[in-house]
C-alpha positions as CSV (number, residue, x, y, z in Angstrom):
1,X,15.5,45.7,95.8
2,X,16.1,44.1,99.2
3,X,15.7,40.5,98.0
4,X,17.9,41.1,94.9
5,X,20.6,42.6,97.2
6,X,20.4,39.5,99.5
7,X,20.7,37.2,96.5
8,X,23.8,39.1,95.3
9,X,25.2,39.0,98.8
10,X,24.8,35.3,99.0
11,X,26.2,34.8,95.5
12,X,29.3,36.9,96.2
13,X,30.0,35.4,99.5
14,X,29.6,38.7,101.3
15,X,26.6,37.4,103.2
16,X,29.0,35.3,105.3
17,X,30.3,38.5,106.9
18,X,26.9,39.1,108.5
19,X,26.6,42.7,107.2
20,X,23.1,44.2,107.9
21,X,23.2,47.5,106.2
22,X,21.0,49.2,103.6
23,X,20.3,47.1,100.5
24,X,22.1,49.6,98.2
25,X,25.3,49.2,100.1
26,X,24.9,45.5,100.2
27,X,24.3,45.3,96.5
28,X,27.2,47.6,95.5
29,X,29.7,45.8,97.8
30,X,28.6,42.5,96.4
31,X,29.1,43.7,92.9
32,X,32.6,45.1,93.8
33,X,33.6,41.8,95.4
34,X,32.5,39.9,92.2
35,X,34.4,42.4,90.0
36,X,37.5,42.0,92.1
37,X,37.5,38.2,92.3
38,X,36.5,37.4,88.6
39,X,40.0,38.2,87.1
40,X,41.7,36.2,89.9
41,X,39.4,33.3,89.2
42,X,40.3,33.6,85.5
43,X,44.1,33.6,86.2
44,X,43.8,30.5,88.4
45,X,41.6,28.8,85.7
46,X,44.3,29.5,83.1
47,X,47.0,28.0,85.2
48,X,44.9,24.9,85.8
49,X,44.2,24.6,82.0
50,X,40.5,25.4,82.3
51,X,38.4,27.8,80.2
52,X,39.3,31.3,81.2
53,X,36.2,33.0,79.8
54,X,33.9,30.5,81.4
55,X,35.5,30.9,84.8
56,X,35.6,34.7,84.6
57,X,31.9,34.7,83.8
58,X,31.3,32.3,86.7
59,X,33.4,34.5,88.9
60,X,31.3,37.6,87.9
61,X,28.2,35.7,88.9
62,X,29.3,33.8,92.0
63,X,32.3,35.7,93.4
64,X,34.0,33.9,96.3
65,X,32.2,30.6,95.6
66,X,33.7,30.5,92.1
67,X,37.2,31.2,93.5
68,X,36.8,28.4,96.0
69,X,35.5,26.0,93.3
70,X,38.4,26.7,91.0
71,X,40.9,26.2,93.8
72,X,39.3,22.9,94.8
73,X,39.0,21.5,91.2
74,X,42.0,19.5,90.0
75,X,44.1,20.7,87.1
76,X,42.9,19.7,83.7
77,X,46.1,18.0,82.4
78,X,44.5,16.7,79.3
79,X,44.1,20.1,77.8
80,X,46.9,21.7,75.9
81,X,48.6,24.6,77.6
82,X,47.4,28.1,76.6
83,X,49.5,29.8,74.0
84,X,52.0,32.3,75.4
85,X,53.7,35.1,73.6
86,X,56.1,35.8,76.5
87,X,59.0,36.0,76.5
88,X,59.3,37.4,73.0
89,X,61.6,35.7,70.5
90,X,64.6,37.5,69.2
91,X,62.8,38.3,66.0
92,X,60.1,40.3,67.9
93,X,62.7,42.3,69.8
């Protein structure tokens, strides 16, 4: 359990804080960080014309490292913009 908690802490970026608590707390905090950062990573990926699902999954696995990676990567301008249904047309109102 201790080694798995340490792996999750490194993957989420929580290890950088230097927290030395029980493995259960380390594991649960790392999971919470990854769950909180994954949607943010997906939103940034969408705005940079990258695969949202892929980056959300990477965000769930790597937390802060995925967020840093998507912020560093340049925008994929060759890809078509994602379809939007907002604002609704007058027919939908």
